[in-house]
N, C-alpha and C positions, 0 to 999 in steps of 0.2 A: 563380579563384585568390584565397585569403583575403587580406585586407588586413593590414598590419603592426599596426594597432590591434587587429584581431580576434585575432591571434596573441598579443599581449601580454596581452590580457584572458583568453585561454584558459590561459596559463601561470600567471597570477596566481590564477585560480580553482583550478588543480590543486595549487599549492603551499600555499596558505593555507586549504584546505578544513578546516573544524573537525572535531576527532576525535569519534567517536560517544560518547554518554554511557556511563559505567561502570554495571555491574550489581552493586550491593552484595550481593544475595542469592546470585548465582553465585560471587562471590569468597569469601563466607563458607563455602559448601559445599566449594569447592576446598581451602581451608585445613583444614577439618574432615577431609577425606579424607587429606591429607598427614599431619596429626597422628595419625590412626588408624593409618596404615601405620608411622609411627615407633614407636608404642606396640607394634605387633606385632613389631618388630625389636629389642625390649629383651632383657635377659638371659634371661627366661623367656617362652616364647611358647605360647599356648593353641592346640593343633592339633586340638581336637575329641576327644570321648570321654574328657575329663579328662586327656589326655596333654600334657606340656610338654617343651620343649627348652631346654637351657642353652647359652649362648654360651661358646665356648672362652675360657680365661683369657688376657687380654691382647689379644683379637681385637677388631676394630672391628665392632660389631653391624651397621652398615650394609653391610658387605662380606662378612659371614660366608657361607660356602658351605652349601648346604642338604644335610643328610645324606640318603642314599638312602631310608631308611625313612620320611622325611617329605615326599619330593617329591610323591607322589601326592596327599596331603592338601591341600597348598598349591595344586598345579596344578589340582585339581578344584574349588576354591573359586570360585564365580562372580565374575567381575570386573564391578563395577558402574559403573566410570568408565574413560575412556580411559587415565588415569594408572595405575590398577591393572592394566589389561591390558598396558601397557608394562612394568610392574614384573615381572609373571609371565613375560613373554617373556624379559626380561633374566636372570632367575634360571635359566631353562632353558639359555640360552646359556652361563652361568657353569659349570653342572654339566657340560655336554657338552665344554667346551673344556679340561678338566683333563688334563694329559699325565703319563705315568708318569715317575718319576725316572730321569734319564740315568745310566748306569753309566760311569765314567771308563775310558779306555783306558790302555795302558802308558805313553803319552807325556803323560798328564794327571795333575794332582795328585789324590791320594786313591786311586790304583789299589792301593797296598799294602794299605790297610785294607779297601777295597771288594771286592777280588778275591783277592789273594794270601793274606792271612791267613785268609780264609774257606775256602781250599782247603789250609790247613795248610802253607804255604810259609814256612819259618823262615829268614830271611836274616841272616847274621852279617856286619856291615860292618867289623868290626875288622881292622886291618892287622897281620898276623903275620909273624914271621921266616920266610924261605923258604930252603931248602937247594938249590932248583933241581929241574928236571924229572928229571934222572938219578936222584937219590936217591928222588924221589917214585915213579917207576916201577920202581926197582930195577935200573937199567941202568948200564953203565960209561960214563964221560964220554969215554973214548977210542974208543968204538965208532963205526964207520962203518955206519950203518943200511943204506946202499945196497949193502953187501957182505955183509950177513947172509943166511944161507940162507933162502929163502922170501920175501925182501923185494926181490929184484932187479927184479921186474917192476913195482914201484911207481915212478912217474916224477915225483913231486912233491917230492923231497928238496931242501933248500935249500943254497945255498953259504954255509957257515959260516966261511969264511976271515976272518982279521982285516982284510984289505984290503976285503972286501965289507962287513963290519960298519962300518968307518969311512966308507965311501962312503954307505951307507944313512943313517947318523947325520947326516952333513953335509947330505944332501938333506932330512931332516926339519927340521933347524935352519932351512934356507932357507924351507921351506914355512910353518913357524910364523911366521917373521919377516914373510913376505908376507901372512899371514892368509888363506890360501887356503880355499876352501869345503870342506865335508864330502866332496863327491864326489871332489875331488882327493886327499884323504887315503885314501879308500876305494880308488881306482884304484891308487895307489902301493902300498898294502898288498897288494892283489890280485896285483900284478906281482912283488912281492918276498917275501911271506910266505905268502899264502893262495892257493896255486896250485891249478889244476884240471887233471885229465888229459883228453886228447883222447877224445871219445866215439866218433869214427870209426876210431880205431886198431884194428888187428887184435888180437883177444883169443883165445888158445887155450882149448880146453875143459878147463882144468886144475881147474875147480870151486873156485877160490880167490876169496875176497872181495877186492874192490878198492875204492878210494876214489873218490867222486864229489862234486863241489862243486855246490851249487845256490845261485843268487843270487835273493834276495827271493822265495822260493816262497810261494804261497798254500796254507795248510794248515788250512782249517776242519774241525772234527770231522766224521767220517764213520763212524758206528758199523758199518754193513754192511761197510765196507772195513777194519774193525779199527783205526780211528784215533779214539779216544774221548777226551773231555775228562776230567780228573781229577775225582773226586767232591768235592762241596762239603760242609762240616761240617753244614749244616742241610738238605741234600738239595734245595736250591733253586738251580738254575742262575742265576747273576747276570751272566754274560758269555759271549760266543759263542766265545771261544778261537780266533779266526782269527788266529793268530800268523804274522807274516811277518819272520823275522830277515833282516838284510842279507845275510849269508853263512851257510851251514850245510854241514856235511860228513856224508855218508851212506855206507853200505856198498853197493857196487854188486855185482851178481851176474851181470854180463855174461859171465863165464867159465863159468857154469853151463849145462848143457844145458837144452833147453826143458822137459823133464819136471820137472826140479828147480825151474825158475822158476815153473811152475804150482803146485807144492807150497808154495813160499814165500808166494805170494799167499793161500793158504788158512790161514796161521797168523799173519801179521802184515801191517801196512800197507805197500803198495808204491806208489811214485810214480816213474814213468818209469824203471823197472828199477833203482831204488835203494830201500833200506829201512833202518830203524833209525838215524835221525839221532843223532849222538853229540857234535856240536860246533857251537856257534852263535856268531856274531860280530855285534857291533853297533858302529856308528860314530856319533859325535856331534861337533859343531863345538866348538872350544876357546875361543870368545869368553867363555863363562861356565861354567867347569868345574863349579862347584857346582850350577848349574841343569841342566847336561847329564847329569851322572852318574846321577841318580835315574831318569830315563826309560830310560836305557841299561840300568841294572840291572833295572828292571821288565821290559824287553823280553827280556833274556837269561833272567831268572827264569821268565817265562811260557813262552817257547820251550823252555827246558830242562825245565820241569815236565811239560808235556804229552808231550814225547818220552820222558822218564824213566818216566812212568806207563805208557805203552804198552809200553815195554821191560820194565817190571816185570810187566805182564800176560802178555807172551810168556814170561817166565821162570817164572811160576806155572803157566802152561799146560803148559810143558815138564816141570815137576816132577810134574804130575798125569797125564802121559801114560803109556801102557803100555809104551813102548819103554825097555828097560833097558841097551842096548848103547851108552851114551854117558855122559859125565861132566858133571854139571850145573855151570854157572858159579857160583862162590861168590858169596854175596849181597853181600859187601863190594866186589866188582868191578863191580857194576852202578852205573854213574856216567854223568853227562853233563857236558861241559865247556863253558865259555863264555869269550869274549875280548871285552873292551870297549876301543875306541880313543876317546880324546877328544883330538883333535889328534895329538900325538906321544906322549901319555901312554897307558899300557896297564895293564890289570888282568886277571888270569886267575882264573877261578872254577870251582868244582866243585859239582855237585848230587848228592846221595845220597838214596836212598829211605829212608823210615822204615816199619818193619813193625810192625803191631799184634800183640797177644797171640794173635789168631786167625790170624795169618799174612797178613792182607790189608794193602793199602795204607793207610798212616796219615799221608800227607803226605811232605814231603821237606825237606832242609836245603840251604842254599847258603852257601858260605864262600869267602873269598878265598885263593887259593894264592900269589899274588905280584903285584907291581906294579913299574912302572918308567917311564922316559921315554926313548923312542928319540931324542928331540932333545937329550937331555942328555949321554949318553955311549954309546960303542960297547959298553960292558959291558952296559947295559940292552938294547941291540939284540941282543946275543949271547944273553942269557938268554931273550929271546922266541923266538929261533931254536931253542933247545934244546927 
């Protein structure tokens, strides 16, 4: 066992061992190498065969990325020192790690400019006077839809009595005061406004279209199934168009016989025995209405645009068909509707296609039909029910 004196002596020798002498010649060569690399990183760089490369205006020469046309020249230059070898390796890593620019989604800032405008979606945000749904659709305000011939089989009509309007308004006021979450507002609206029919109910083979509600459906473009994304102005797809509205209403053909159902799948997109979505709804929290309304509008606009485009394609296909024993739908009746809830506040929208001189799709417009606040008055609640 070593003695204490021996241990102290060993530690002393380890700590106070003199540093090796410097090598002035090696240090001089190292700085010469660094200086040469800095010179090659200036605004003009000689790359061989008389070619030069300019640095981007305002860019840091030391961090400039190497253009593809110059990578092979620099990469093939023999590295004479370890420092140069490390520099070449770092340049290769910088080139390979560059990622494509991320396209914003409907809930992100910049979606309007990056996606909607490139697809010719023109949104008019102005609030305009509204005469109500009855005048817009040309119906009588005293009409009871559930008693109209041909509509008795639809079971999602609302209770529009004044008592029910007052009760719903009072509930909205309470929910807003308690600052409940978005899902609470969506659930309440689903129970009182956006009802859905039972899928298991018996349906006679009367070949009438019925209404079906879908909640948060996944709808990525599927060209073989006739669900295509609208064309972009520069013919370069910039977004995947996988739109998932909170609620949407479709036409159900469960009353059709099986032969007719197969025919429908051959002319338009079918999802779970429904087709042709015509109404989309989006919910947002009311903590910051100004921040919430834009993503909601983007979501309704994108959901409405792709649905309207495919409806337009179906209409054009029908016009070009050889069958003459039918009356085409007038162009001005091709529409898609949207409803936005921000807490108790509502806004109703309509999207209409724009037809070019060649008769093809040229984008669409989106404008506000009306607005109100279900937590403010029973009158606004009644206007929504209409």
